[in-house]
C-alpha positions as CSV (number, residue, x, y, z in Angstrom):
1,M,80.5,69.2,115.5
2,K,82.9,71.3,113.3
3,Q,81.0,73.5,110.8
4,S,83.7,75.3,108.9
5,F,87.0,74.4,107.2
6,H,89.8,76.9,108.1
7,R,93.0,77.5,106.2
8,L,96.2,79.4,107.1
9,I,98.2,80.7,104.2
10,I,101.8,81.9,104.8
11,D,104.3,83.4,102.3
12,S,107.5,85.1,103.5
13,A,109.8,84.5,100.5
14,T,109.5,88.0,99.0
15,P,110.0,91.4,100.5
16,Y,106.2,91.3,101.3
17,L,105.0,89.2,104.2
18,Y,101.6,87.6,103.4
19,V,99.5,85.8,106.0
20,A,95.8,85.0,105.6
21,L,93.1,83.1,107.4
22,L,90.3,81.6,105.3
23,E,87.0,80.1,106.2
24,G,86.2,77.8,103.4
25,N,87.3,79.8,100.3
26,R,86.6,83.1,102.0
27,T,89.3,85.3,103.4
28,I,88.4,86.4,106.9
29,Q,91.7,88.0,108.0
30,T,94.7,89.0,106.0
31,Y,98.1,90.7,106.4
32,Y,100.1,91.9,103.4
33,K,102.9,94.4,104.0
34,K,106.4,95.1,102.8
35,G,108.9,94.2,105.6
36,D,112.2,95.6,106.6
37,N,114.2,92.4,106.5
38,N,112.3,91.4,109.6
39,H,110.0,88.6,108.5
40,S,111.6,86.3,111.0
41,E,110.7,88.7,113.8
42,I,107.1,89.5,112.9
43,L,105.8,86.3,111.2
44,M,104.6,84.5,114.4
45,P,103.3,87.7,116.1
46,T,101.4,88.4,112.9
47,V,99.9,84.9,112.8
48,E,98.9,85.3,116.5
49,T,97.3,88.7,115.8
50,L,95.2,87.3,113.0
51,F,94.1,84.4,115.2
52,K,93.1,86.8,117.9
53,N,91.2,89.2,115.6
54,S,89.3,86.3,114.0
55,G,88.4,84.5,117.3
56,L,90.2,81.4,116.0
57,H,92.9,79.3,117.6
58,V,95.6,77.2,115.9
59,N,93.5,74.1,116.8
60,D,90.8,75.4,114.5
61,I,93.1,75.2,111.4
62,D,92.5,72.3,109.1
63,E,95.0,73.1,106.4
64,I,98.2,75.2,106.0
65,I,99.3,76.5,102.6
66,I,102.9,77.6,102.6
67,G,104.7,79.5,99.9
68,I,108.0,77.7,99.5
69,G,109.9,80.2,97.3
70,P,111.9,80.9,95.4
71,G,113.0,84.1,97.1
72,S,115.1,85.3,100.0
73,Y,117.0,82.5,101.8
74,T,116.0,83.8,105.2
75,G,112.4,84.6,104.2
76,V,111.7,81.3,102.6
77,R,113.3,79.4,105.4
78,I,111.3,81.1,108.2
79,G,108.0,80.5,106.6
80,V,108.7,76.8,105.9
81,V,109.9,76.3,109.5
82,V,106.7,77.8,110.9
83,A,104.6,75.6,108.6
84,K,106.5,72.5,109.6
85,M,106.3,73.4,113.3
86,L,102.5,74.0,113.2
87,G,101.8,71.1,110.9
88,W,103.8,68.6,113.0
89,N,102.8,69.9,116.5
90,Q,99.1,70.3,115.7
91,N,98.7,67.5,113.1
92,I,97.5,69.9,110.5
93,S,97.6,69.0,106.8
94,V,100.1,71.1,104.8
95,K,100.2,72.0,101.1
96,T,102.9,73.9,99.2
97,V,102.6,76.6,96.5
98,S,105.2,78.5,94.6
99,S,105.6,82.0,95.8
100,L,105.7,83.0,92.2
101,A,102.2,81.5,91.7
102,L,101.0,83.6,94.6
103,I,102.3,86.7,92.9
104,A,100.7,85.7,89.6
105,S,97.3,85.3,91.4
106,S,97.4,88.9,92.6
107,T,96.9,90.6,89.2
108,N,93.7,91.4,87.4
109,A,95.5,91.0,84.1
110,E,94.5,88.1,81.8
111,G,96.8,86.1,79.6
112,Y,100.5,85.4,80.2
113,V,101.8,86.8,83.5
114,L,105.5,86.9,84.5
115,S,106.0,86.8,88.2
116,H,109.3,88.6,88.9
117,V,111.2,88.8,92.2
118,D,114.4,90.9,92.0
119,A,117.5,88.9,93.1
120,R,120.1,91.7,92.6
121,R,122.9,92.0,90.1
122,K,120.3,92.2,87.3
123,N,119.1,88.6,88.1
124,A,115.6,87.6,89.2
125,F,113.5,84.7,90.2
126,M,110.8,84.4,87.5
127,G,107.9,82.2,86.6
128,L,105.6,82.5,83.6
129,Y,101.9,81.7,84.2
130,L,98.8,81.7,82.0
131,K,95.9,83.4,83.8
132,Q,92.4,82.9,82.5
133,N,88.9,82.2,83.8
134,D,90.1,83.0,87.4
135,Q,92.7,80.3,87.3
136,I,96.4,80.2,86.7
137,E,98.7,77.5,85.4
138,A,102.4,77.3,85.0
139,A,103.6,78.1,81.4
140,G,107.2,77.0,81.9
141,E,109.8,76.2,84.5
142,E,110.7,78.7,87.2
143,V,114.1,80.3,86.6
144,F,116.9,82.2,88.3
145,M,118.8,84.2,85.7
146,S,119.3,87.5,84.1
147,S,116.0,89.2,83.9
148,K,116.6,90.9,80.5
149,Q,118.0,87.7,79.0
150,F,114.9,85.7,80.0
151,Q,112.4,88.3,79.0
152,D,114.1,88.8,75.6
153,Q,113.5,85.2,74.7
154,L,109.8,85.1,75.5
155,P,107.9,84.9,72.2
156,Y,104.6,86.4,73.3
157,E,103.1,89.3,75.1
158,Y,102.9,89.2,78.9
159,T,102.3,91.3,82.0
160,V,105.1,91.6,84.5
161,V,104.0,91.4,88.1
162,E,106.5,92.1,90.9
163,S,104.2,92.3,93.9
164,G,100.5,92.3,94.9
165,E,98.4,90.7,97.6
166,P,97.7,87.1,96.5
167,N,94.2,86.0,95.6
168,P,93.5,82.8,97.6
169,S,90.3,81.9,95.6
170,I,92.4,81.7,92.4
171,I,95.0,79.6,94.1
172,L,92.4,77.2,95.5
173,Q,90.8,76.6,92.1
174,S,94.0,76.2,90.2
175,N,96.3,73.2,89.9
176,V,99.2,74.8,91.8
177,L,99.0,73.2,95.2
178,T,101.0,70.1,96.2
179,E,100.1,68.1,99.3
180,V,102.9,67.3,101.7
181,D,102.9,63.6,102.5
182,N,105.7,63.7,105.0
183,I,106.1,67.0,107.0
184,H,109.7,66.2,107.7
185,H,110.4,66.3,103.9
186,L,109.0,69.8,103.5
187,A,111.8,72.0,102.1
188,P,112.2,75.4,100.6
189,N,112.7,75.9,96.9
190,Y,115.7,78.2,96.8
191,L,116.2,77.7,93.0
192,R,119.8,78.8,93.3
193,K,122.8,77.4,95.2
194,T,123.6,78.7,98.6
195,E,126.9,80.3,99.3
196,A,128.1,77.2,101.1
197,E,127.2,75.1,98.0
198,R,129.0,77.5,95.7
199,N,132.1,77.4,98.0
200,L,132.0,73.6,97.9
201,D,131.9,73.6,94.1
202,N,134.9,75.9,94.0
203,S,137.0,73.9,96.5
């Protein structure tokens, strides 16, 4: 009879690749490291290494939590593809979480936290969260726009967080997870139009 509930968390939307294995709410293996535009090459080997080090197998996983962006097109896509593949092939339940919420969970700061992922040309992916009592909640819509313009319009004090290893316990006890009812409908949150969409708009 199975004694423990195991979770696999993946986020590859930002320059930092994050993979964690949890037993209940306790992290037993984790990987958090800045990549070299190589998330697509190292994600699956990293997952396999964590399984090996923990003595677990994919069949032991009860739930996958996947960061769906916003962030790098390639990064977001590879993480979602892996989550869909494992969820479908192994019949594992999947939940999604914003990659910006994962960033917000990493800080020890209390109050308003602005998760900030650089998107070049002075633009950024940003999400404002309220962090208190070891929980976070969204305090507005996620945006892709000029970093300065967005921050200039915020009416209160906040802490900017650009990176940091996520805190799964905060994520699990906050209302930031969404269950995926149909694994085939799982899709990344790019938050901005792809180049192909922009070209179509201009045609």
